[in-house]
C-alpha positions in Angstrom: 0.0 0.0 0.0 1.1 3.6 -0.6 1.8 6.0 2.2 -1.5 7.6 1.5 -3.4 4.3 1.7 -1.7 3.3 4.9 -2.7 6.5 6.8 -5.9 7.9 5.3 -6.3 10.3 8.3 -3.0 12.0 7.6 -3.0 15.7 6.8 -1.9 16.6 3.3 1.6 17.7 4.6 2.0 14.5 6.7 1.1 12.3 3.7 3.5 14.2 1.4 6.3 13.8 4.0 5.6 10.1 4.2 5.8 9.8 0.4 9.0 11.8 0.4 10.6 9.5 2.9 9.7 6.4 0.9 10.9 7.9 -2.5 14.0 9.6 -1.2 15.4 6.4 0.4 15.4 4.3 -2.8 14.7 6.5 -5.8 16.3 9.2 -8.0 16.2 11.9 -5.2 18.5 9.8 -3.0 20.8 9.3 -5.9 20.9 13.0 -6.6 21.5 13.9 -3.0 24.5 11.6 -2.9 26.2 14.0 -5.3 26.1 16.8 -2.7 23.8 19.2 -0.7 23.0 21.4 -3.7 21.1 18.5 -5.3 18.9 17.7 -2.2 15.2 18.1 -2.9 12.3 17.7 -0.6 8.8 16.6 -1.7 5.4 18.1 -1.0 4.4 21.5 0.3 6.4 22.9 3.2 4.8 22.6 6.6 2.1 25.2 7.2 4.0 26.6 10.2 7.4 26.9 8.4 8.2 30.5 7.6 10.0 31.9 4.6 9.0 29.4 1.9 8.2 30.9 -1.5 6.4 29.4 -4.5 8.7 29.7 -7.5 5.9 30.6 -9.9 5.1 33.7 -7.8 8.6 35.0 -8.3 8.0 35.7 -11.9 5.9 38.8 -11.0 8.6 41.6 -11.0 6.7 43.6 -8.4 5.2 40.8 -6.4 5.9 40.3 -2.7 7.6 37.0 -3.3 10.3 38.4 -5.5 10.7 41.4 -3.2 11.3 39.0 -0.3 13.8 36.9 -2.2 15.7 39.9 -3.6 15.7 41.7 -0.3 17.0 38.6 1.6 19.9 38.2 -0.8 20.6 42.0 -0.7 20.8 42.0 3.1 22.5 38.6 3.4 25.3 39.3 0.9 25.7 42.9 1.9 25.6 44.2 -1.7 25.5 47.9 -2.3 22.7 47.9 -4.8 19.7 45.8 -5.8 21.2 45.6 -9.3 24.3 43.7 -7.9 22.1 41.6 -5.6 20.0 40.5 -8.6 23.1 39.4 -10.6 24.4 37.3 -7.7 20.9 36.0 -6.9 20.3 34.6 -10.4 23.6 32.6 -10.4 23.0 31.0 -7.0 19.4 30.4 -7.8 20.3 28.5 -11.0 23.0 26.7 -9.2 20.6 25.4 -6.5 16.9 25.5 -7.5 17.2 23.8 -10.9 20.6 22.1 -10.3 19.2 18.7 -9.6 17.2 18.7 -12.8 20.2 19.6 -14.9 22.4 17.0 -13.3 19.7 14.3 -13.5 19.2 15.0 -17.2 23.0 14.9 -17.8 23.3 11.5 -16.1 20.1 9.8 -17.2 18.6 11.7 -20.2 15.4 12.2 -18.2 13.9 15.6 -17.3 12.8 16.2 -13.7 9.8 18.5 -13.4 11.2 21.8 -12.1 8.8 24.1 -13.8 8.0 27.0 -11.5 4.6 25.8 -10.6 6.1 22.6 -9.2 8.8 24.2 -7.0 9.0 25.7 -3.5 12.2 27.3 -2.1 13.4 28.9 1.1 16.0 31.7 0.9 19.1 31.5 3.1 19.2 34.6 5.3 22.9 34.6 4.8 23.3 34.1 1.1 21.7 31.9 -1.6 18.9 29.3 -1.3 18.7 27.1 1.8 16.1 24.5 0.7 14.1 23.4 -2.3 11.0 21.2 -2.5 9.0 19.8 -5.3 5.2 19.8 -5.1 5.2 16.4 -6.9 7.8 14.0 -8.2 7.5 13.4 -12.0 9.6 13.1 -15.1 8.6 14.9 -18.3 10.0 12.5 -20.9 11.8 9.2 -21.4 15.3 8.6 -22.6 15.5 8.6 -26.4 18.0 5.7 -26.7 18.0 3.9 -23.4 20.9 1.6 -24.2 23.2 4.2 -25.6 26.0 5.8 -23.5 24.7 9.2 -24.3 21.0 8.2 -23.7 18.6 11.1 -23.8 20.6 13.6 -25.8 17.5 14.4 -27.8 15.8 15.4 -24.6 18.1 18.5 -24.5 15.3 20.5 -26.0 13.0 19.4 -23.2 15.5 20.3 -20.4 16.2 23.6 -22.1 12.5 24.4 -22.2 11.8 23.3 -18.6 14.9 24.8 -17.0 15.6 27.8 -19.2 12.5 29.0 -21.2 9.9 28.3 -18.5 11.9 29.0 -15.3 15.3 30.7 -15.2 14.8 33.1 -18.2 11.4 34.4 -16.9 13.0 34.9 -13.5 15.9 36.8 -15.1 13.4 39.0 -17.0 11.6 39.7 -13.7 14.8 40.7 -12.0 15.8 42.9 -15.0 12.4 44.7 -14.8 12.7 45.1 -11.1 16.4 46.2 -10.8 17.5 47.2 -14.3 20.3 44.6 -14.1 21.6 43.9 -17.6 20.1 41.0 -19.5 23.4 39.7 -20.7 24.8 39.7 -17.2 21.7 38.0 -15.8 21.9 35.3 -18.5 25.6 34.9 -17.7 24.4 34.0 -14.2 22.0 31.5 -15.6 24.8 29.9 -17.6 27.1 29.9 -14.6 24.5 28.3 -12.3 23.6 25.6 -14.8 27.2 24.8 -15.5 28.0 24.7 -11.7 25.1 22.2 -11.4 27.3 19.8 -13.4 30.7 20.8 -12.1 29.8 20.5 -8.4 28.9 16.8 -8.8 31.2 13.8 -8.5 30.3 12.5 -11.9 32.9 11.9 -14.7 33.9 15.4 -15.9 34.4 14.2 -19.5 30.8 12.9 -19.6 29.6 16.2 -18.0 31.5 18.3 -20.6 29.8 16.4 -23.4 26.4 16.9 -21.7 27.1 20.6 -21.2 27.8 20.9 -24.9 24.5 19.1 -25.6 22.7 21.4 -23.2 24.1 24.5 -25.0 23.4 23.1 -28.5 20.5 25.2 -29.8 19.8 26.7 -26.3 18.1 30.1 -26.4 19.6 33.3 -24.9 23.1 33.0 -26.4 24.4 31.0 -23.3 27.2 29.4 -25.3 28.9 32.7 -25.7 28.9 33.6 -22.0 31.6 31.2 -20.7 33.1 27.8 -21.2 34.0 24.7 -19.2 37.3 23.0 -18.5 38.3 19.9 -16.6 40.8 20.5 -13.8 42.8 18.0 -11.6 42.7 18.7 -7.9 45.6 18.1 -5.5 44.1 14.7 -4.5 44.0 13.6 -8.1 40.3 13.9 -8.6 39.1 15.7 -11.7 36.2 18.2 -11.8 34.5 20.3 -14.4 34.7 24.1 -13.8 33.1 27.0 -15.5 34.9 30.2 -16.6 32.6 33.1 -16.9 32.6 35.9 -19.4 30.2 38.1 -17.5 30.4 39.5 -14.0 28.0 38.8 -11.1 29.4 41.8 -9.1 30.0 39.6 -6.0 33.2 41.5 -5.4 30.9 44.5 -4.5 29.3 42.5 -1.7 30.3 42.7 2.0 32.7 39.9 1.4 34.6 42.0 -1.1 36.0 39.0 -2.9 35.8 37.9 -6.5 33.9 34.6 -7.1 36.1 31.7 -8.3 34.8 32.0 -11.8 35.1 35.8 -12.0 35.8 37.2 -15.5 37.9 39.9 -13.9 40.5 37.3 -13.1 42.7 35.9 -15.9 41.7 32.5 -17.3 45.1 30.9 -16.3 44.7 32.2 -12.7 41.2 30.9 -12.4 42.3 27.5 -13.6 45.2 27.4 -11.3 43.0 28.4 -8.3 40.5 25.7 -9.2 43.4 23.1 -9.5 44.6 24.1 -6.0 41.3 23.5 -4.3 41.0 20.5 -2.0 
């Protein structure tokens, strides 16, 4: 019996939590979470008494209270001088957390997890970034095109582009642009950075991920391919990771931390690669 059938008197939240526990232990969510915290997803609506959760589809209104809350939280937490700079940092950390699991899952399996805005809840981190992400329902939006092939699902790139970019991240970038007047190219640079980081932060084979990143960019809207590139680096412990080198600036160096992000286009390419190679 399902969690719902075993406990018909459960509240909607309790039932969703029971389903989440069953699914996350054995299914794709557990596999994704094993790659690192940024890929961890909850299931079901957040508890009614839990403050700070935002419905992602409500963020697409540039003057709505939800986007105001998200932007203000990042502005205060990061200590940025302007809302413009906060928006540029926000879109990168948002893309690198809220839709990251879907990008990685597609890269590894060819299947597209439903992260359309209407299916996503998120909770901003008061310090910086996104603390938690939940899905209203767990579902895939297509099947692998060639299940037995090493590059299974490459044809589904159009689907993941539509779900992650056209329906979610680009509308959010447009809302942030309308709200703060941040530049569209810079905002889309943050989108590209976040999506690439969704691959590079995992423990998967960097050569495979580089090929999947190329497939993700192939025909992608918004000119993302021109906004940066990926390279595989070898860490001191011998492990290899995929890293992204930006060609646009998120202005994080204007935050209270007053440091450049690791991928900052104001730092030379060679210095960025060397810094990434020195990381443990």
